[in-house]
C-alpha positions in Angstrom: -5.6 -43.0 4.7 -7.3 -40.0 6.2 -6.3 -36.6 5.0 -5.7 -34.3 7.9 -5.0 -30.6 7.3 -3.3 -28.7 10.0 -3.9 -25.0 10.8 -3.2 -22.6 7.9 -0.8 -19.8 8.7 -2.2 -16.6 7.1 -0.2 -13.5 7.0 -2.1 -10.3 6.1 -0.1 -7.4 5.0 -3.0 -4.9 5.0 -4.2 -2.2 7.4 -7.3 -3.0 9.4 -10.2 -4.2 7.3 -12.4 -1.1 8.0 -9.6 1.0 6.5 -9.5 -1.3 3.4 -13.3 -1.0 3.0 -13.1 2.8 3.2 -10.4 3.1 0.5 -13.0 3.1 -2.3 -13.9 6.6 -1.2 -10.4 7.9 -2.0 -10.2 6.2 -5.4 -8.4 2.9 -4.6 -9.8 0.4 -7.1 -11.1 -2.9 -5.9 -9.5 -2.4 -2.5 -11.0 -5.6 -1.0 -9.9 -7.7 -3.9 -6.3 -6.7 -4.6 -3.0 -7.4 -3.0 -1.9 -5.1 -0.2 1.8 -4.7 0.6 3.4 -2.7 3.4 6.2 -0.6 1.8 8.5 -1.3 4.7 8.5 -5.0 3.7 9.2 -4.2 0.1 12.2 -2.0 0.8 13.7 -4.3 3.4 12.6 -2.3 6.3 14.9 0.7 5.5 13.7 4.2 5.2 13.6 4.0 1.4 9.8 4.4 1.2 10.1 8.0 2.2 11.3 8.8 -1.4 8.0 7.6 -2.7 5.9 10.2 -0.9 4.6 12.9 -3.3 3.7 15.8 -1.0 4.7 18.6 -3.5 2.0 18.4 -6.2 4.5 19.1 -9.0 6.4 15.8 -8.1 3.3 13.7 -9.1 4.3 14.0 -12.8 8.0 13.6 -12.5 9.7 10.3 -13.6 11.2 8.3 -10.8 15.0 7.9 -10.7 16.2 5.1 -12.8 19.0 4.0 -10.5 18.0 1.8 -7.6 14.3 2.2 -8.5 12.1 -0.2 -6.7 9.5 -2.0 -8.7 6.2 -3.7 -8.1 6.0 -7.5 -8.5 4.5 -6.8 -11.9 7.6 -4.9 -13.0 6.0 -1.4 -12.8 7.7 1.3 -10.8 6.3 1.5 -7.2 3.5 4.2 -7.1 4.0 7.4 -5.2 2.3 7.4 -1.9 -0.1 10.1 -0.7 -1.1 10.9 2.8 -4.7 10.1 3.8 -6.4 10.6 7.2 -9.4 8.4 8.1 -11.7 9.5 10.9 -13.3 6.6 12.7 -16.8 6.6 14.2 -15.2 7.1 17.6 -13.6 10.4 16.4 -10.1 9.0 16.4 -8.0 9.8 13.3 -5.6 7.4 11.7 -3.2 8.5 8.9 -1.7 6.2 6.2 0.4 6.7 3.1 -1.3 4.9 0.2 -0.6 4.3 -3.5 -1.9 1.9 -6.0 0.0 0.3 -8.9 -1.5 1.3 -12.2 -0.8 -2.1 -13.9 -1.7 -4.8 -11.3 -3.6 -2.6 -8.8 -1.5 -3.7 -5.8 -2.0 -1.2 -3.0 1.2 -0.1 -1.2 0.9 1.5 2.2 2.6 2.6 5.3 1.7 4.2 8.6 2.0 8.0 8.3 
C-alpha cells in the first residue's frame, strides 16, 4: 500500500519574516527559532492585550494583577509589550508591540 501524504496546512502566527529576522537588533532572543503568538489570538480577540503595554517606564517593574491574569503556555505571566517601529528599505515604517516570555522565550506581538 502506497503512503500518500496530502498537503500540510501550516498556520504561521508571526509577523512577516523580515521583521522576525530584524528582531535580534531589539533584543529578542532566538527570534527565528522560537514560537510567535499574536496577542489577539491569546486573549480571544478582545481588547485585553492593551493592558500589557508598558508605555510608562515605571510600569515595567510593577507586578501584574493577580485576578484574570493571562499566562503564557509555560505558565509564566504574559510579558509586557513595548512599541517598536521598523523602517523598511523602501522607507516605509511599520510598528509592532512586542514582548518575549522570560521562561520559554515565546514572542508575543500585535500590530501597533
